[in-house]
MIBAVO-854634 format. One line per field, with one value per residue (C-alpha): residue in one letter; x, y, z; residue number from 1. Coordinates in Angstrom, 2 decimals, decimal comma. Example, Ala and Ser with C-alpha at 12.3 -4.5 7.8 and 13.67 -1.06 7.14 Angstrom:
resn	A  S
east	12,30  13,67
north	-4,50  -1,06
up	7,80  7,14
resi	1  2
END
This chain:
resn	M  E  L  L  V  N  I  D  V  S  D  L  Q  E  A  M  L  F  Y  T  E  A  F  G  L  K  V  G  R  R  F  G  G  E  A  A  E  L  L  G  V  S  S  S  I  Y  L  L  Q  K  A  R  G  T  P  A  A  K  G  I  P  Q  R  R  D  Y  D  R  H  W  T  P  V  H  L  D  F  V  V  P  D  V  E  A  A  V  Q  R  A  V  T  A  G  A  R  L  E  G  E  I  R  T  H  K  W  G  R  I  A  V  L  A  D  P  F  G  H  G  V  C  I  L  Q  F  L  G  R  G  Y  D  E  I  S  S
east	2,30  3,80  2,02  3,18  1,48  0,96  -0,21  -1,23  0,02  -0,26  3,30  6,01  8,61  6,16  4,97  8,51  9,27  6,10  6,51  10,21  9,68  6,38  7,18  10,94  10,77  13,72  13,61  14,87  14,74  13,39  11,53  12,02  10,11  6,85  7,40  9,56  10,00  9,82  11,44  11,30  8,08  7,18  6,00  7,59  5,47  5,50  4,46  2,98  2,60  -0,83  -2,15  -5,28  -8,25  -6,91  -9,16  -9,12  -9,35  -10,17  -13,86  -15,18  -16,04  -14,49  -11,39  -8,52  -9,25  -6,71  -9,11  -10,30  -12,38  -12,56  -8,80  -6,57  -4,69  -4,70  -3,09  -0,83  -0,56  2,60  2,15  4,11  1,22  -1,00  -3,61  -4,16  -4,37  -6,84  -9,01  -8,95  -9,87  -12,68  -14,08  -14,08  -16,05  -13,54  -14,27  -11,48  -11,20  -9,57  -7,03  -3,88  -1,13  2,56  5,25  9,04  8,94  6,14  2,47  -0,48  -4,19  -6,40  -9,47  -12,08  -12,97  -16,63  -16,63  -15,32  -11,70  -9,06  -6,69  -3,80  -2,27  1,34  3,71  7,23  9,40  13,16  14,37  10,85  10,69  14,48  13,93  12,72  14,47  17,02
north	14,29  12,07  9,98  6,48  4,67  0,90  -1,29  -4,90  -7,23  -10,96  -11,33  -9,06  -9,76  -9,11  -5,90  -4,57  -5,26  -3,51  -0,35  0,02  -0,47  1,35  4,41  4,45  3,87  2,35  -0,43  0,88  -1,43  -4,97  -6,22  -9,95  -11,59  -9,89  -6,18  -3,75  0,03  1,96  5,37  8,11  9,96  12,42  9,64  6,24  3,44  0,08  -3,05  -5,58  -9,16  -10,46  -13,68  -13,66  -14,89  -13,95  -11,86  -8,16  -7,18  -8,84  -9,26  -8,78  -11,53  -9,85  -11,52  -9,94  -9,89  -8,57  -8,45  -4,93  -3,73  -0,95  -1,19  -2,96  0,24  1,87  4,95  5,15  8,42  8,67  10,76  11,45  10,38  7,52  7,93  11,65  10,98  8,12  10,32  13,07  10,61  8,98  12,38  13,28  10,13  7,26  3,86  2,22  -1,45  -3,12  -2,09  -0,05  -2,66  -2,35  -4,03  -3,88  -1,09  0,97  1,28  0,93  1,66  0,37  2,46  2,90  6,36  7,39  6,03  2,57  3,03  1,52  3,95  3,14  5,53  4,72  5,91  4,69  3,54  3,17  2,96  2,40  -0,11  -0,40  -2,51  -5,30  -4,57  -6,91
up	5,11  2,41  -0,23  -1,24  -4,14  -3,86  -6,71  -6,10  -8,82  -9,37  -10,72  -9,30  -11,99  -14,81  -13,14  -12,63  -16,28  -17,44  -15,33  -16,08  -19,79  -20,25  -18,12  -17,72  -13,96  -12,11  -9,56  -6,22  -3,22  -3,16  -0,13  -0,36  -3,20  -2,32  -3,06  -5,00  -4,98  -8,25  -8,58  -11,17  -10,33  -7,56  -5,23  -4,84  -6,25  -4,53  -6,38  -3,96  -5,09  -4,09  -5,60  -7,76  -5,78  -2,33  -0,06  -0,99  2,70  6,01  6,62  3,07  0,57  -2,50  -3,94  -5,86  -9,56  -12,03  -14,97  -15,89  -12,96  -10,34  -9,53  -7,00  -6,10  -2,67  -1,12  1,94  3,83  5,93  9,07  12,27  14,58  13,41  16,18  15,44  11,71  12,18  14,39  11,74  9,00  10,99  11,92  8,23  7,36  6,99  8,51  10,54  9,54  12,53  15,11  14,51  14,09  14,91  12,80  12,83  10,20  11,79  12,60  10,23  10,29  7,50  6,67  3,96  2,70  2,38  -1,18  -0,29  -1,38  0,86  2,56  4,90  7,40  8,26  10,94  10,28  13,19  13,24  9,65  8,26  5,41  5,54  8,67  6,35  3,05  1,55
resi	1  2  3  4  5  6  7  8  9  10  11  12  13  14  15  16  17  18  19  20  21  22  23  24  25  26  27  28  29  30  31  32  33  34  35  36  37  38  39  40  41  42  43  44  45  46  47  48  49  50  51  52  53  54  55  56  57  58  59  60  61  62  63  64  65  66  67  68  69  70  71  72  73  74  75  76  77  78  79  80  81  82  83  84  85  86  87  88  89  90  91  92  93  94  95  96  97  98  99  100  101  102  103  104  105  106  107  108  109  110  111  112  113  114  115  116  117  118  119  120  121  122  123  124  125  126  127  128  129  130  131  132  133  134
END
């Protein structure tokens, strides 16, 4: 299993500048104007541009808020078999939030842990995120 760290941000450029300056991270790949990979720590960190006020997740009324609050950070667990991993997580107490979806880069299941934190389980296909990188 591999861990990827994703951080929602309201301004991708500002976030890249902050993390590269504050922590000495380096920008790796860019994924269009919506995401960027940061390198320099044990797990890659992906900054994901998400506008303030947009829905935090499908089916819940909460909106993204970048003021100091709980935190708009979620974890992705990369596995070789998304169905088996989802079953393991649900058996352990996670709640599956929708169907497993397939994209050009891979498959994704969105869940909530028993404490309400969002968790994604990913199974990369082909070249993974490189299928959509620029």
